[in-house]
C-alpha positions in Angstrom: 0.0 0.0 0.0 2.8 2.4 0.8 4.3 1.9 -2.7 1.0 2.7 -4.3 0.6 5.8 -2.0 4.1 6.9 -2.9 3.5 6.4 -6.6 0.5 8.8 -6.5 2.6 11.3 -4.5 5.4 11.0 -7.0 3.0 11.5 -9.9 1.6 14.5 -8.1 5.1 15.9 -8.0 5.3 15.3 -11.7 2.1 16.9 -12.7 3.3 19.8 -14.6 5.3 17.8 -17.2 3.6 18.2 -20.6 6.2 16.8 -23.0 7.5 19.0 -25.7 11.1 19.9 -26.0 12.3 16.7 -24.3 10.8 14.0 -22.2 10.0 15.3 -18.7 10.0 19.0 -19.6 6.7 20.8 -20.3 5.5 22.9 -23.2 4.6 26.2 -21.7 4.3 28.3 -24.8 1.6 31.0 -24.5 2.1 31.4 -20.7 3.7 34.4 -19.1 7.5 34.0 -19.3 8.0 34.0 -15.5 5.3 31.3 -15.0 6.8 29.2 -17.9 10.2 29.5 -16.3 8.9 28.4 -12.9 6.9 25.5 -14.4 10.0 24.3 -16.3 12.1 24.6 -13.1 9.5 22.6 -11.3 9.7 19.9 -14.0 13.4 19.7 -13.7 13.4 19.7 -9.9 11.0 16.7 -10.0 12.9 14.7 -12.6 16.2 15.3 -10.8 14.7 14.7 -7.3 16.0 18.2 -6.4 14.9 18.9 -2.8 16.0 22.5 -2.9 14.1 23.2 -6.1 10.9 21.5 -4.8 11.2 23.4 -1.5 11.4 26.7 -3.5 8.6 25.9 -5.9 6.1 24.4 -3.5 4.4 27.0 -1.3 4.7 26.6 2.4 0.9 26.0 2.5 1.0 23.5 -0.3 -1.6 20.7 -0.2 -1.6 17.5 -2.3 -5.0 15.9 -2.6 -3.7 12.4 -3.2 -5.6 9.7 -5.2 -5.6 7.4 -2.1 -7.7 10.0 -0.2 -4.9 11.5 1.9 -4.1 15.2 2.0 -0.4 15.8 2.3 1.4 19.1 3.1 4.6 20.3 1.6 7.1 18.5 3.9 5.2 15.2 3.6 4.9 15.5 -0.2 8.6 16.2 -0.6 9.6 13.4 1.7 7.5 10.8 -0.2 8.7 12.1 -3.6 12.4 11.9 -2.6 12.3 8.7 -0.5 15.2 6.2 -1.3 14.4 3.4 -3.7 12.1 5.5 -5.8 12.9 6.5 -9.3 10.7 7.7 -12.2 12.3 6.9 -15.6 9.6 8.2 -17.9 6.9 10.9 -17.8 4.6 12.1 -20.6 1.7 14.5 -20.5 -1.2 14.6 -22.8 -4.5 16.5 -22.9 -2.7 19.5 -21.4 -4.7 22.2 -19.7 -3.1 25.7 -19.3 -5.1 28.6 -17.8 -3.4 31.7 -16.4 -4.4 35.0 -15.0 -2.5 37.9 -13.3 -1.4 36.1 -10.1 -2.6 32.5 -10.6 -2.7 29.6 -13.0 -4.0 26.1 -13.4 -1.8 23.5 -15.3 -3.0 20.0 -15.7 -3.7 17.1 -18.0 -3.1 13.4 -18.2 0.2 11.9 -17.0 1.7 8.6 -18.0 4.7 7.6 -15.9 7.0 4.6 -15.4 9.6 3.8 -12.9 10.7 1.7 -9.9 9.4 1.9 -6.3 11.1 -0.2 -3.7 12.5 -2.4 -6.4 9.1 -3.0 -8.1 8.4 -1.5 -11.5 5.3 0.7 -11.8 3.3 2.1 -14.7 0.7 4.8 -13.9 -1.9 6.8 -15.9 -3.7 9.6 -14.0 -5.3 13.0 -14.4 -3.9 15.9 -12.5 -4.2 19.6 -11.8 -1.7 22.0 -10.2 -2.8 25.4 -9.0 -0.1 28.0 -9.1 0.0 31.4 -7.3 2.3 34.3 -7.7 3.2 35.6 -4.3 5.7 38.4 -3.6 6.7 38.1 -7.3 7.4 34.3 -7.2 5.3 31.6 -8.8 4.7 28.5 -6.5 2.4 25.5 -6.6 -0.2 25.8 -3.9 -2.4 22.8 -4.6 -2.3 19.6 -6.5 -5.0 17.0 -7.1 -4.4 13.7 -8.8 -6.7 10.7 -9.5 -6.4 7.5 -11.5 -7.5 7.7 -15.1 -10.6 5.7 -16.0 -10.1 2.6 -18.2 -9.8 3.7 -21.9 -8.9 7.3 -21.1 
């Protein structure tokens, strides 16, 4: 059960990864330049398991509404995403959603991911949404929701 919970947490951490330029980096054309830069930095921090980057890009009041019904805060989300024995090897985003306004944005879509969790391979397909806020001139993710995709999606 812990492996499944972690997998959903990891995917939530990967939610802003619409593939374009290279696997694991989003296509943020059409978004404000500073938001696009923050979203790209978030993608890179997730793929490289960069604690510092995640701490900077997740707001202190960040909440993850996980597919297993749990709500996790920033520290719990980062701890699960960076736990030893967990590695995502592939992420692709489809059905991308990008909505932005002056100090907020929603980035989401369908995520397909593969990797290893505690020595066991996983394959995951899920829908996600990240809510971003610009606070004191800095873009941060304030909320993520993720749930399993329905069969055939």
